[in-house]
N, C-alpha and C positions, 0 to 999 in steps of 0.2 A: 742199555743198547736196544734199539728197536729191532724186533724180530720179524717185521713185515713191512714192505713198502710197496707202492703201486706205480705202474707205468701204463696208463690207459687200462686195458684188460689184462695186462701182465702183472702178476704178483710173485713175491718170493717168500718162501718159508722152508723150515727144515723138513726134509722128507721123512714122513712116518713109515713104519714098517709095512703097513698095508698098501703103500704105493711103490714097493720094490719091484713088483711084477711088471709095472709100467716102466720103471727105470731100466730093467734089463732088456726090455723090448727096445728101448731107445739105443742102449749100449750095443746090442747085436746089430741094429740098423747102421750105427755110426762107426763101428770098427771092424776090421777084417777078422775072420775067426782065429787067427793066431795071435790077436791082440785083445779081443774082447773079454771082459771079466765074466765070471759066472754068478748065478744068483747067490750061491753060498758065499761068495766073496762079498757081494753087496750086503747080505744079511749080517756079515761079521763087521764090516765097516760101519753100517748103520747102528749096530748094537754097541760098538766100542766108542765111536765118535760121532753121535748124533748131531752135535753142534757144527760139525764140519761137513755134513751131507745136506747141501742147499738145493732146493728145486725152484724152478721157474713154472709157474702155473698160468694157464689161460682158461677162465671159466671152470676152475676147480680141476682142470685136466693137466697132469704133468707133461711139460713139453721140453724139459731140459733139466740138467743137474750138474753140480760140481761135488765131488766127494774127495776126501782126503783122510789121512791118518798123521799121527805125530811121531817125530823122531828127534833124538838129541844131535844127530849128524847134521853138519852144515853143507852137505853135498848129498845128492841121491845115489844110492847103491842099491844092489838086489836086496841087501840086508835091511836097509832103511824103508824100502818099499814093501817088504814082506811081513812087518810086524808094526804094531801100535804101541808106543810107550807114553802113557798119560803123563802129563806135566812137562812134556818136551817143548823146545822152542822152535823147531822147524815144522812148519805145515807142509805135508808132502801130498801134492795133488796127484790123484790117480787118473781121474776122468773129468773131461769137460765135454758134455755131448748135448745136442739139441736134436729133437725129432725131425724126420725129414720133411714133414708138412710145415715146420715152423722155421726152417732155414732161410737165410737171406732176408731176414726181417729185423735184424739187430738183437735178436733174443740172446744169442750167445755172448756177445760182447757186454750187453747190459747185465746179464746174470754174473758174469765174471767180474764186472766192476762192483756190483753189489756185494759179492763175496769178499773182495779185497777191502772194501769200505768197512765191512763188519770186522774183519781181522784187524784193520787199522785202529778201529774204535777200541777193540778189546786191548790191543797193545798200549794205546794212549791211556786208557782207564785203568790199566793194570789188572783187568779182570780175567786175564789168561796170559799164560807165559809166552805167547807167540812173539818171535823176533824176526822170522823170515818166512817167505812162501817159495816152495821149490817145485819145479815140474820138468818133465822131459817131453819133447815133441819132435815131430819130424820137421824138416826144413820148410815144407810148403806151409806149415801153420806158424812159423816163426813171426812173421809180420802181425798175424792176429794177436799173439800174445804181447808183442811190443806195443800195440795200440792200446792194450789194456793196462800197461805200465810195467811189463816185465823187461828185464835186461838179459841180453844173451851172454851165456857163461862159456860155452864151448861144447865139443863132443862129449857124450856121456858114455861111461864105461858099461852102462846097463845094455843087455842084449835081451830083447823081447820081440818076437816076430822077425820078419825078414829085412825091415828097413832100419837104418841107423837113427839113433836118437841124439838130441842136443838138449843140454841142460839150460833152464832159464830160471830167473829168480827175481823176487822183490824183497828188499831189505825194509822191514816196517819202520816207520818213523824216521827214515833216513833223509827225507826231503822235507824242506820247509814250505814247499809249494802246497796250496790247498788240495785236499783230496778230491775236490769236485772237478779238477781239470779233465777235460775230454777234447775230442777232435783236435789232437796235437798238430802243431804246424810241422812242415817238413816231410810228411809222409806221402804228399800228393804225387810227387814225381816218381816216387818208387812203386806206386800201385800198378798192378796188372789190369789189362782190360777185362771187364767183367763179361760174363756169357750173354747177358741181355742188353748189350750196348745198342744204342739206336743213333746212327750218324745223321739222321734227318732232323735231329732236335734243332729248333729255331728259337732265338731270343725274343722277348716280347718287343724289343725295340726294332725288330725286323718287320713287324706288322704296322702298316701305315695307319690303320684305324685303331691301334692300340687294343684296349680291353674289349672293344666292341667286335673286333675280328677273332678273338680267341674264346668268346663266351656266347652262350644261347639262353633264351628266356624260357623258364619253365615254372608254371604256377607263381608267376610274379617274381621269382629270383633269377639272377644271372648265374648260370653254372659254367664250369669249365668245358669248352667245346672240344678240346683235345686232351690227350694223355699229358699229364705233366711229367717232365723228365729232369734228370740231372743235367745241368747246363754245360758240363765238361764234354768236349767234342768227342773224346776217346772213351767216354763212359756212356752217357745217355740212358742210364738205367731208369725203368719206369718207376716213379715215385707215387703216382696217383692216376687212376684210370679216369676216362671221360665222365663228366656228369656227376662227379662225387662232391667237388668243392663248390661253395657259394662265394661270388665276388662281393667283398666289403671294403668300403673306404672307411678307415678308422685311424686313430692316433698311431703315429710311427713308434717303433721301439728300437732302442739302442742295443744292436745285436753284436756289435764289435766291443769286446771287453778285454781288459789287460790279460786275462787268462785265456781268452778265445779270440785272438786277432782275426780280422777278416782275410779274404782271399782276393787276389787281383781280378779273378774271373767274376766276381760278385759285385754288381753295381751297389754304390753307396745309397743308403736310404735316407729320406729327409730327417733332420734332427727333430726329436720329440719337442713339443707336442704337435708338430705339423702332421697333416694327414698323409697316410701312405696307402698303397693299394695292396690288398691281401686276398688270398684264397683261404676261406674258413672252412675247416673240416670237423665234423662232429659225427657221433658222440664218443668215439674211442679211436685209439691208434690202429686198431685192426682194419679201418678203412683204407689205410695205406697199403700199397703193393710192396713198398721198400722205404724204410725211414730209419735213421738212427737217432739216439738221444743222448745228450750230455748228462752228466749228473746235475743236481741242482746247482745254480750259479747266482751271481749277485742278484739282490732284490730288484724287482721292477721299480722304476723311479717313483718315489713317493707313496708306494703301495704296502711296503713292508713284506711283500710276497716274493717267493723265489720262483725262478722260471727254469725251464730246460731248453737248450738249443737243439734245433733239428738240422740233420745233415744227411747227405746221401749215405745209405747204409753200405753201398757198394765201394765207393772210393772216399768216403769221409768228407767230401766237399761240403763246406758249410761256414757259417750258419746260413741256411736257406729259410729258416722260420723259427718259431718258438712256441711254447705252451707253458701255462702256469704249472707248477709242481702239483701233481694230483688232479690237474684239471681235466676237463672233457672237450675243450675247444683247442684246436690246433691251427696255427697260423702260418701259412706259407707266403713269402714276399712274392708278388706277381712277377716282379723283375729279376728274381733270383732263381727261377726255375725254367727249364726249356719247355718247348711245345712241339708235339708231333703234329705237323701240318697235314693230317689225314683224318677223315671222319669215317 
């Protein structure tokens, strides 16, 4: 099983003891005082269950983590959350947390999906006894965990802090669906309006001059003249700021897949190998203001390479673009993003 994977400048690895001071700072930022763990608790979890303490890093700086212990219980209780029993079948998640500077960039969801994928691999290869993943959460985060693949179980008997808890779980190996599935259909109508929505978003089709009206020339390249936004009218989240992307006409890519169907709001792209209009972003995902990534999906036609699909990190509308797995070029379909008509 691979112990490191890359998403632009974001990498995942098990958190070493020397990074626990960074982890506890993120914990204190992310949880109220009556819920946050202590440094002593982190040291204990890291020493007993190193393989279950996964961190997300940007430029070698810890920006998020997931930590767990093991229990033979099939449901979370105070007892199962307070001890670690090696060789047990239930992975009990204690914390999923992202630093305040890295929130709303898809870090948390991608970190959790990586974590689940590793546990699925261990289950499939029988390199560990994992059978299920359990966690408790507050109601406001239920949708986040459902997007990662957890199912809602119901109210939890655990009392910790002032708010009620709800149990969620994943039964490993229970689905025949490929583990790469992301951007699940059916969540769009249920999503709440994000805080940075922008109702002035306009589609490319509303500009009579097309690309010439939404671009400007700089050093011989055509760059995006306006901020690029999620095209959903009640979202409008800023995906990319003005002047970051370069306009390119290149071969179209089939973004609608069996595991990732399209959405009615997104125009159909030309069938490959016809030419399509793209905004090209380099050299890393850190250029984006807000973007979400699927796990690797079907190979690009004829290339033998896998790709990741891009979506709005606020409301999951997608696919709006793609990138090669581990690549440094990110492609947004010009017709699948909105434009803020203000310079």
